[in-house]
C-alpha positions in Angstrom: -48.5 67.5 20.6 -50.4 64.6 19.1 -48.4 64.9 15.8 -45.1 64.2 17.5 -46.7 61.3 19.4 -48.0 59.7 16.2 -44.7 60.5 14.4 -42.4 58.2 16.5 -45.0 55.4 16.2 -44.8 55.5 12.5 -41.0 55.9 12.4 -40.2 53.4 15.1 -42.7 50.6 14.3 -41.9 47.2 16.0 -42.2 45.2 12.7 -40.0 47.6 10.8 -37.4 47.6 13.6 -37.4 43.8 13.9 -37.0 43.4 10.1 -33.4 44.2 9.0 -33.0 46.5 5.9 -32.9 44.6 2.6 -29.3 44.3 1.3 -29.0 46.8 -1.5 -27.5 45.3 -4.7 -24.0 46.4 -5.4 -23.9 49.5 -7.8 -22.8 48.7 -11.4 -20.2 51.5 -11.2 -17.4 49.3 -9.8 -18.0 46.5 -12.3 -18.0 49.1 -15.1 -14.8 50.6 -13.8 -13.1 47.3 -13.6 -14.2 46.4 -17.1 -13.0 49.7 -18.5 -9.7 49.4 -16.7 -9.2 45.9 -18.1 -10.0 47.1 -21.6 -7.5 50.0 -21.2 -4.8 47.5 -20.0 -5.4 45.2 -22.9 -5.2 48.1 -25.4 -2.0 49.3 -23.8 -0.5 45.8 -23.9 -1.5 45.4 -27.5 0.0 48.8 -28.5 3.2 48.1 -26.5 3.7 44.5 -27.6 2.5 44.1 -31.2 2.0 40.4 -31.7 
């Protein structure tokens, strides 16, 4: 089974193992949710307390 032998070499390569995975940037979904929630709160406050 030469294929299986070559497979682990590719998957478990020393340089790849030594290098930690790059930190993935935070998804824009939480920021969008917070912004939308803040907007909703502001709209509710405005509608409740008309200045």
